[in-house]
C-alpha positions in Angstrom: 46.7 -24.1 64.0 49.1 -22.3 61.7 48.6 -25.0 59.0 44.9 -24.8 59.4 45.0 -21.0 58.9 47.1 -21.4 55.8 44.5 -24.0 54.5 41.6 -21.7 55.2 43.4 -18.8 53.5 44.1 -20.9 50.3 40.4 -22.0 50.3 39.3 -18.5 50.5 41.6 -17.4 47.6 40.4 -20.3 45.4 36.7 -19.4 46.2 37.3 -15.8 45.3 39.1 -16.6 42.0 36.6 -19.2 40.9 33.7 -16.7 41.4 35.6 -14.2 39.3 36.4 -16.4 36.3 32.9 -17.8 36.2 31.3 -14.4 35.5 30.5 -13.7 31.8 29.5 -10.0 32.0 31.4 -7.3 33.9 30.1 -6.8 37.4 28.4 -3.5 38.0 30.5 -1.0 39.8 27.6 1.3 40.7 23.8 1.2 40.8 23.7 1.5 37.0 25.8 2.3 33.9 23.5 3.2 31.1 25.0 2.8 27.6 25.9 6.1 25.9 25.6 6.5 22.1 29.2 6.9 20.8 30.5 7.6 17.3 34.2 7.4 18.1 36.2 6.4 21.1 38.3 3.7 22.7 36.7 0.3 22.4 35.6 -1.2 25.7 34.1 -4.6 26.7 30.5 -3.4 26.7 29.3 0.1 26.3 30.4 3.5 27.5 28.5 4.8 30.5 26.2 7.7 30.4 26.7 10.4 33.0 24.5 9.2 35.9 23.1 12.8 36.4 21.7 12.6 32.8 20.0 9.3 33.2 16.2 9.2 32.8 13.5 6.6 33.4 13.3 6.1 29.6 16.8 4.7 29.6 15.3 1.6 31.4 12.1 1.3 29.3 11.2 -0.3 26.0 7.8 -1.4 24.6 7.8 -4.6 22.6 5.1 -5.4 20.0 4.5 -8.9 18.5 6.8 -9.5 15.6 5.7 -10.0 12.0 6.0 -13.7 11.0 5.4 -13.4 7.2 8.9 -14.6 6.2 10.5 -17.8 5.0 10.9 -19.3 8.5 7.6 -18.2 9.9 9.0 -16.6 13.0 10.3 -13.3 14.3 12.8 -12.6 17.1 12.4 -9.2 18.7 15.6 -8.6 20.7 15.8 -6.5 23.8 19.6 -6.4 24.3 21.8 -3.6 25.4 21.6 -2.0 21.9 17.8 -1.7 22.2 17.6 -1.0 26.0 20.6 1.1 27.2 19.8 0.6 30.9 20.9 -3.1 30.6 24.5 -2.0 30.3 26.7 -3.9 32.9 23.6 -5.7 34.4 24.3 -9.1 32.7 20.7 -9.8 31.4 18.7 -9.4 28.3 15.5 -10.9 26.7 13.8 -11.5 23.5 10.2 -12.0 22.3 9.7 -14.8 19.8 6.6 -14.9 17.6 5.6 -17.9 15.5 3.2 -18.4 12.7 1.7 -21.9 12.4 4.6 -24.3 11.7 7.0 -21.4 12.2 10.6 -22.2 13.2 13.3 -20.4 15.2 16.1 -22.2 13.3 19.0 -24.0 15.0 21.3 -21.3 16.5 23.5 -20.6 19.5 24.1 -17.8 21.9 27.9 -17.6 22.4 27.7 -15.4 25.5 24.5 -16.4 27.4 22.3 -19.2 28.7 18.6 -18.9 27.6 15.5 -19.6 29.7 12.3 -19.6 27.7 8.6 -19.4 28.8 5.7 -20.0 26.4 3.1 -17.2 26.4 0.7 -19.0 24.0 0.7 -22.0 21.6 2.6 -25.2 21.6 6.3 -25.4 20.8 8.6 -28.3 20.1 12.0 -27.2 21.5 15.4 -28.8 22.0 19.2 -28.5 22.2 22.2 -30.6 21.3 25.1 -31.2 23.7 28.8 -30.9 22.8 30.9 -33.5 21.0 32.4 -34.6 24.3 28.9 -35.5 25.5 28.1 -37.4 22.3 25.9 -34.7 20.7 22.9 -35.9 22.6 19.5 -34.3 21.7 17.2 -33.1 24.5 13.7 -32.2 23.4 10.4 -31.3 24.9 6.9 -30.2 23.8 6.0 -27.0 25.7 2.6 -25.5 26.2 1.5 -22.1 27.7 3.3 -21.5 31.0 6.0 -24.1 30.4 9.6 -23.2 30.9 12.8 -24.7 29.3 16.5 -23.9 29.6 19.1 -23.9 26.8 22.6 -24.0 28.2 25.1 -21.4 27.0 26.7 -22.0 23.6 24.7 -25.1 22.7 22.8 -25.3 19.4 19.0 -25.1 20.0 15.7 -24.5 18.2 12.0 -23.9 18.7 9.2 -25.1 16.3 5.5 -24.2 16.5 3.7 -27.6 16.4 0.3 -26.2 17.3 -2.6 -25.2 15.0 -2.4 -21.4 15.7 0.1 -18.8 16.4 2.6 -19.1 19.2 4.7 -16.7 21.3 7.4 -17.0 23.9 9.7 -14.8 26.0 13.4 -15.7 26.3 15.6 -14.3 29.1 19.4 -14.5 28.6 22.3 -14.3 31.0 24.2 -11.5 29.2 23.4 -7.9 28.2 24.6 -8.9 24.7 24.3 -12.7 24.3 24.8 -12.7 20.5 23.2 -15.1 18.1 24.7 -17.5 15.5 22.2 -19.1 13.1 23.9 -22.3 12.0 22.7 -22.5 8.4 23.4 -18.8 7.8 26.9 -18.9 9.3 27.9 -21.9 7.1 26.3 -21.0 3.8 26.0 -17.3 3.9 29.4 -16.4 5.3 31.0 -13.2 3.9 33.2 -14.0 2.1 31.9 -17.5 1.4 33.5 -20.5 3.1 35.5 -22.6 0.7 33.3 -25.3 -1.0 36.2 -27.7 -0.4 35.8 -27.2 3.3 32.1 -27.7 3.3 32.0 -30.7 1.0 34.5 -32.5 3.2 32.7 -31.5 6.4 29.3 -32.7 5.2 30.6 -35.5 3.0 28.4 -34.4 0.0 28.9 -33.5 -3.6 30.1 -30.0 -4.4 26.9 -29.3 -6.4 24.9 -29.6 -3.2 27.1 -27.1 -1.4 27.0 -24.7 -4.4 23.2 -24.9 -4.4 23.0 -24.2 -0.6 25.4 -21.2 -0.9 23.3 -19.7 -3.6 20.1 -19.7 -1.5 18.8 -16.5 0.2 19.1 -17.5 3.8 16.7 -15.5 6.0 17.9 -14.7 9.5 15.3 -13.8 12.2 18.0 -13.3 14.9 19.3 -9.9 13.7 
């Protein structure tokens, strides 16, 4: 019996620690912790909390209009992260509205801090993600229509392309108040300061002139 109690105790400890390390955003310590606008202060993992007595309904509200898609990639991502909606602070969720012109593309990108689940509001999208090196960089794709849902696992490169004849729109929910976005082409060819051409020529196994050409392009980023 004594050994069994020890075993049960160890199992309980392991369960507790595993649930802690699997969390990406800080767990809420009260009903809400609305982000305060700060100019100076100690850096924290997240946002400073507004005095609960000063919180208003507007702290939890934001209206989202369709985004303009007259740009080089033909799409627009309207983020509703903690910076746009203070009431999301500590709650571990965010969303974005993605609008597409015909043939518009939400270019290959990743969210380093969040899994994304996407639902199509209108139109037809060709979507996909690529698995990690350890999984052989397998490509998973699907054509989605209105009402269809697709999941992009955290950190994996993914994309959405409008393959319909008209405009398209989708809502993406993400498992972080600030999931971040890294657009692959921009990160590689528009880094500040630029990544050494020697690094990129070896990585892509191409001539330096190609890398020079790519680094001189005006890379548009719709995930800002």
